C-alpha positions as CSV (number, residue, x, y, z in Angstrom):
1,X,25.5,-26.3,-16.9
2,X,28.7,-28.3,-16.8
3,X,29.3,-27.2,-13.2
4,X,25.8,-28.5,-12.3
5,X,26.6,-31.8,-14.0
6,X,29.7,-32.1,-11.9
7,X,28.1,-31.0,-8.6
8,X,25.2,-33.4,-9.0
9,X,27.3,-36.3,-10.2
10,X,25.4,-36.5,-13.5
11,X,27.0,-39.2,-15.7
12,X,27.7,-38.4,-19.3
13,X,24.9,-40.6,-20.6
14,X,22.3,-38.6,-18.6
15,X,23.5,-35.1,-19.3
16,X,21.1,-34.4,-22.2
17,X,18.1,-35.7,-20.1
18,X,19.2,-33.7,-17.1
19,X,19.7,-30.5,-19.1
20,X,16.5,-30.8,-21.1
21,X,14.4,-31.4,-18.0
22,X,15.4,-28.0,-16.8
23,X,14.2,-26.2,-19.9
24,X,11.4,-23.7,-19.7
25,X,9.2,-21.7,-22.1
26,X,10.5,-21.4,-25.7
27,X,13.4,-23.7,-25.0
28,X,11.1,-26.4,-23.8
29,X,8.8,-26.0,-26.8
30,X,11.9,-26.2,-29.1
31,X,13.1,-29.4,-27.4
32,X,9.6,-31.0,-27.6
33,X,9.6,-30.3,-31.3
34,X,13.0,-31.8,-31.6
35,X,11.9,-34.9,-29.7
36,X,9.0,-35.4,-32.1
37,X,11.2,-34.9,-35.2
38,X,14.1,-37.2,-34.1
39,X,12.3,-39.6,-31.9
40,X,12.9,-40.1,-28.2
41,X,15.8,-42.6,-28.5
42,X,17.7,-40.6,-31.1
43,X,17.2,-37.3,-29.3
44,X,18.5,-38.6,-26.0
45,X,21.4,-40.4,-27.6
46,X,23.0,-37.2,-28.6
47,X,25.8,-35.8,-26.5
48,X,25.7,-32.7,-24.3
49,X,28.2,-31.1,-26.6
50,X,25.9,-31.7,-29.6
51,X,22.8,-30.4,-27.8
52,X,24.8,-27.3,-26.6
53,X,25.8,-26.6,-30.2
54,X,22.2,-27.0,-31.4
55,X,21.0,-24.6,-28.7
56,X,23.7,-22.1,-29.5
57,X,22.7,-22.2,-33.2
58,X,19.0,-21.8,-32.3
59,X,19.3,-19.1,-29.6
60,X,22.6,-17.3,-30.3
61,X,22.9,-17.2,-34.1
62,X,24.2,-13.6,-34.1
63,X,27.4,-14.8,-32.4
64,X,28.0,-17.3,-35.2
65,X,27.3,-14.8,-38.0
66,X,29.7,-12.2,-36.6
67,X,32.7,-14.3,-36.8
68,X,32.2,-14.7,-40.6
69,X,32.2,-11.0,-41.3
70,X,34.5,-9.4,-38.7
71,X,38.3,-10.1,-38.7
72,X,39.5,-8.0,-35.8
73,X,39.1,-9.7,-32.4
74,X,37.9,-6.5,-30.6
75,X,35.2,-6.0,-33.3
76,X,34.2,-9.6,-32.9
77,X,33.8,-9.2,-29.1
78,X,31.9,-5.9,-29.5
79,X,29.5,-7.4,-32.1
80,X,28.9,-10.5,-30.0
81,X,28.3,-8.5,-26.8
82,X,26.0,-6.1,-28.7
83,X,23.7,-9.1,-29.5
84,X,23.4,-10.3,-26.0
85,X,20.2,-10.2,-23.9
86,X,19.9,-7.1,-21.8
87,X,19.9,-9.1,-18.5
88,X,23.6,-10.2,-19.1
89,X,24.8,-7.5,-21.5
90,X,26.1,-5.1,-18.7
91,X,27.9,-7.9,-16.9
92,X,29.7,-9.1,-20.0
93,X,30.6,-5.6,-21.2
94,X,32.0,-4.6,-17.8
95,X,34.3,-7.7,-17.8
96,X,36.1,-6.3,-20.9
97,X,36.8,-9.6,-22.5
98,X,39.9,-9.6,-24.7
99,X,38.8,-12.5,-27.0
100,X,35.6,-13.7,-28.4
101,X,36.0,-17.0,-26.6
102,X,36.3,-15.2,-23.3
103,X,33.1,-13.2,-24.0
104,X,31.2,-16.3,-25.0
105,X,32.3,-18.3,-22.0
106,X,31.4,-15.5,-19.7
107,X,28.0,-15.0,-21.3
108,X,27.3,-18.8,-21.1
109,X,28.3,-18.9,-17.5
110,X,26.0,-15.9,-16.7
111,X,23.1,-17.5,-18.5
112,X,23.7,-20.8,-16.7
113,X,23.7,-18.9,-13.4
114,X,20.5,-17.0,-14.3
115,X,18.8,-20.3,-15.2
116,X,19.9,-22.0,-12.0
117,X,18.6,-19.0,-10.0
118,X,15.3,-19.1,-11.9
119,X,14.9,-22.8,-11.4
120,X,15.7,-22.5,-7.7
121,X,13.1,-19.7,-7.3
122,X,10.5,-21.8,-9.2
123,X,11.2,-24.8,-6.8
124,X,10.9,-22.6,-3.7
125,X,7.7,-21.1,-5.0
126,X,6.2,-24.5,-5.6
127,X,7.3,-25.6,-2.1
128,X,5.6,-22.5,-0.6
129,X,2.5,-23.1,-2.6
130,X,2.3,-26.8,-1.7
131,X,2.9,-26.0,2.0
132,X,0.2,-23.3,2.0
133,X,-2.3,-25.7,0.3
134,X,-1.6,-28.5,2.9
135,X,-2.2,-26.2,5.8
């Protein structure tokens, strides 16, 4: 997501708004609940770093639990990768990350890439649908 912020020229103050407007399905439902709980102003006042941490806690809790119980770095990496979604698991395991940080960064990058691809496809589908309806 950070690369999208950079490419689009998104200023720091708008990063949370930008990121949350791209959410879909369960993530969007989670965010809307968060908005109702905190209130609009407080929710959008948080930083991207804070939102990213909240999303990691919500959607990647296994990665956080593993570090508490596993001391060896290779075991940490293996445990983390074992908890990943199937659609990125193979890519992360084939990279043979040496540290947990490397594995997490790669997994996050792959998920960002998947989300961007999905959003692009959605936009293209909407354009095709709108063009077909206008004809």
